[in-house]
N, C-alpha and C positions, 0 to 999 in steps of 0.2 A: 454427529448431530447433537445439539444441546438439548438435554432433557427438559421437558416442559413446554417447548415450543417458543414462538416469538411473542413478546408483548411490547407494547409501546414503551412502557417504563424501563424495559431491559435495553432498549436500543436508541431511543430518540432523545434529543436535548430537552431541557425543561421548557424552553420556549417554542416547542415544535408547532404549536398552533399559530404562531406569528411568522414562522419561516416558510419558505417555499422549497419543496424537495422534488427531485426526480428519482425514480427507481424502476424496478421491474418486478412484476408478479406473474406467475404462471397459473393458469387454470387448466381444465381438461382440454380446452381448445389449443392452448399453447401460450407462449410468453407475450406479454404486452408491456409497453412503457406506461408508467403512471406518473401523474403530477399531483402532488399533495399541496393543497392551498387552503388556509384557514382550517386545517385539521381534517379536510375532506379529501378522499382519494378519488381521482378521476382517471379512468382508463382512456388513454390517448391513442390507442392503436389505429383508429380510423382517421385520426388527424395526421399521425406520423407513425409508421409501423415499427420503427426502431428508436432507441434512445439517441442514436447517432443522428437520425433524420430530425428528431424532435429538437435537438440542440442546434443543428445546422440551420433549420428553418425558424429558430426562435419561436416555436409554436407553444408558447407558455400561457395561452388563454384557456384556462380551465373550463370555461363555459362551452368551448367547442368539443370537449370530451364527454364521456359518459360517467356520471357520478356513481361511485360504488358504495359510498357511505363514509361515515366517520372512521378514521384510521383506528381508533381504539375500540370500535365495535365490530370490525370485520374479523372473520375467522381466518387469520393468516398464520401459517406454520412454516416449518422448514423441512418437513418430511415429504416423501414422494406422494403420500396419500392426502396431503393437505388440500382443502378446497381452493385456497389461494396460497401458492407457495412463494416465499420470498426468495428472490434470486439476487445475484450480484447486480448492482445498479447500472452496469455498462454492458454494451453488446459488441458493436462493430468497431469500437475504438481500438487502436493499437495501444498496447500496454507497455509504457516506457518507465524507466527508473533512473534517477540520478544517484550516483554513489559518492561516498566520501565527501559529503557536503558539510560535515561538522568536524571540528578539530579532534574531539575525542574518538569519533569513529575512524578518522584518518590514522590516528595512533594505533588503534586496535587492528586495522588492516595491515599496517606495517608489522605489528607484533605477530599476526598470523603468518605473514610471509617469512619473517625471520625465524619463527618457530617451526616452519615447514609443516604447519597443520597439527603440531604436537601440543596439546593443551598443557601438558606438564612443563614444557619449556617456556611458556608464555610469561610467567612471572619474572624470570630473570631478564628477558628481553625488554619487558615493560619498564623495569627499573633503570636499565641502561639508557633507553630512549628518552625517558622523562628527565633523566639527569642531564642530557644534552640539550633538549628543547625547553624543558620547564613548561611554563604557561604561555610562552611566546607565540605559539602557533595560532591561538584563538584571535590574536590581534592582527594577524597578517592578512592583508587584502590580496586575494588571488590575482596573479599577473602583475603585481606591483614591484617596484624596485626593492622593497623590503623582502618580498617573497624570493626574489632572485638572490639576495644576499644570504637569506637563510638556507636556500638550496646549496649555495657554494660552501657554507659551513658544514652542512650535513654530508656533502660529498667528501669533503676533507676528512671528516670523522668516520667515513665508511658506512654511514647510516642512511644514505639517500635511497628512496624507493619510488617505484612507479605509482604507488598510492599517494605519496606526497606530491608527485607531479600533478595529479588531477585535483588534489586538495588545495594547492596554492599556486599552481601554474595557470596559464592563460586559458586552458581548455578544460571544460567540465567533463566528467564521465557520465555519459547517458547511454544506457543499454536497453535492449528489449527484454523485458522481464518474463512475459508470458504470451502465448498465442491468443489471438482474438477468440472470444467466447469461452476461454478456459478458466476464468477466474471464478472463485467461489464466494458466496455471500455470507451474511450474518448467520451463525448457527451451523454452517457446514463444517465438516472435518477438514482440517488443514494438514498437509502431508510433509514429512521430512523423509529423505531417502533412508531406507532400511539399513544401508551400509554406512551411514554417517554416525560418528561417535562424538562430534563436537559441533553443536549448532545452536541457533537461537532465533527468536522472533525479531522482527525489525518493525517497531510501531512507527507509522508515518502518516503524514497528511498527503492526500492524493489530489492533484488538480485535474479537473475535467476541462479540456480545451476543444474548440471547434477546428475546422480545417485551416483556418487562418492563424492558429496558434493563440487565439484569444481565450483566456480562461473564463468560464461561465459559472464555475462553482467548485466545491471541494467536498471530499469525503475522507474516510479513514482507510488505511490499508496495512496489511502485514506482508512485508517483503521477506519471507522466510530465507534465512541465510545458513549455509553449511560452511562453518569456519574451517573445518578440516580439509575439505576439497579445495576451497579457494586459497587456503593457506599453503597447500602443496604447490599450487601453480595458478597464477591469474588466468592462464589459458583454460582452466577448468571452470571459469565463471558460469558458462552455460549449464554445466552439470550441477554447480552449486546453487543456481538460482531457478532454473526452469525444470520443474518436475511436476508430476501429477499432483494437483491440489496444493501447490506450493505458493499460491498467490490469493490472498483474501482481500475483498474490497466491499465496503458498505458501512452502515446499512443502506443509506440513501445518499445521494448527492445533494448538498444544500446549495441552492442557487444564490449568486450574489444579488443583493438588493440593498435597500436603504438600511436594513438592520444587520447585514452581514457582508463584509467586504474583504478584499485582499489584506487589508491591515489587520483584520481579525486573524487571518492565517499567519501573518508575520509575528503576531504576539501570542500565538496559541501555546498552551502547555499540554503536551500529549502525554497522558499517563498510561503506564503499563502495569498489569497485574497478571502474574502467573501463579496458578494454584494447581499443585500436583496431587495425584491420588495418594501419594506417600506422605502428605501433610506439608510438603515443601511450599513455601510462599515467597515470592520475589516481587518487589515493586520497583518502579523506576519512572523518571520523568524526562521527556525530551522537550527542551525549551526552544521554540522556533526562532526566538530573537538571537540565538547563538549561531544560526546558520551562516556559513561563510559566503554563500552566493544567494542573492535575493531570488524568490520564486519567479519573478518576471524574467530575470536573467537566465534562469534554468529553462524556462519556456523558450526563450530566444535561442539558446544553445541547441535545444531539441529540434527547432525549426530551421537551423542555420543553412543547411543544404539538403533538406529533405521535405517531402510533402506527405500529408496525412489526410487524404480526401474524406475519410470517415471520422476525422478527429482523433484525439488521443487522450489518454490519461497519463499523468506523470507523477510517480512517487518522488517526493522531495528529499528523501534521505532521513536518517535518524541520528540523534545524539546518543541513543542508548546502545551500549555494548556491555552486556552483563559479565562481571568478573567475580561475582559472589560464588564461592564454592558450593557445590551441591552435595557431592558424595566424597570425592577425593580431594584432600588439601592441595592447593595450588593448581587444580585442574579446572577451576571456574565452573561456569554453568553449561549444561546441555539439556535438551528436552528429554522427557520420557513420555511414552504413549499414555494418553489420558490427561495430560496437562490441559487446563483450560486457560486460554489466553484472552484477556480483555484489554482492548485498546480504547481509550476514551479521551474526549476533550469536550468542555461544556457546550460549545456551539455546534458540534457535529454529532454528539451522542456517543454510542458505544458499539464497537465491533467485537463480537464474542465468537471464538472458535475453539474446538477441542482438537488436540494433536493426535494424529495417527501416523502411520507410514504411508509413503506415496503408493506402495504396492497394495496396502490394505484399504486405502481411500476409494470411494466410488470412482470407477473409471470415467474419464471425460469422453462422452459419446455424441453430444449434440453440437455439431459443427456448423460452419457457415452454410453449407449445402442444405443441411437439415432445417436451419432457420428459414432459408429462402423457400424451400418446399412447403414448410408450414404456413408461412405468410401468404404464399400464392394460393394454397388450398383454402385459406380463410378470406380470399378476395381482397387482401390488403395491399397488394402490389399493383393494382390497376391504376393506370394514369388517368388524369382528368381530361 
């Protein structure tokens, strides 16, 4: 948990009074979806008991909800004893993620694979691969004739990889990142496996879509990555990606409107700040205009032959892959317990989490059955 609790200044964009946001707050009664409009928080639980239903029904009329007060005057915290506890802004949506959507991250995945998860071997592999490809990968359109020609060259040089296949081939990588209801929100502790020795945050924009695959808004996410596990074998992707507290989303979902659109997502600059208890500091920027597949295309890939009746969120991938050494020369970056990770962009605000291990993080105990029982007990599942 982040010391000092939640404040609007810590989390929301400067124009938060002009935007419209969806989120979740938990009181003693249980979790409720909220709609923030004009800076006022409205409890929407009696309109739609879940964020999923709120989105599906487009129940965005704040006057139908119960006004709780101005966002900057409410006693909102992140601890278990907070009168109003800030949760991850999603509930029943499936949590999906697109991988290798930027040229730099594609190269880093190949490096992990070639180094077999050994951080010490990464520098030599990186030099060889960059010597073959140079900057050409950024200009390649996935699935194009140019992509096929580059693939042929890399195969001839013995440097083709399954990661390059999804980076410039016709099919995107889309995987399930985290179980429904397992994501953590702003201020929660984010977990890395205790047996991982090479890992990093992945600062990303996250799209929120309804059951038809239509995006209704966006938020921020941290798709924590274990480079050693995935580098040993791509078949360990599940272990590298899906662990207790390994997925952070928040603080709120900003709805698309006249002041915020998909074009803002396409041009976003996502900043990352890592501050360690040892005084270590690392910064980075992920420029969305360098993404190799448009967000709308990634949404279509996600929906190509699958249905999501409760909607889904989609992590769009990251340009950021830290190579700055932390302790050992040529070993790059890895997390330490106590690191504070801040992911930010002007239109969506800031997502802040402290790093712990997945074993030490608070266990995930509130599942779908618990949510349904809670909503039923509050009389929120009755049909009209």
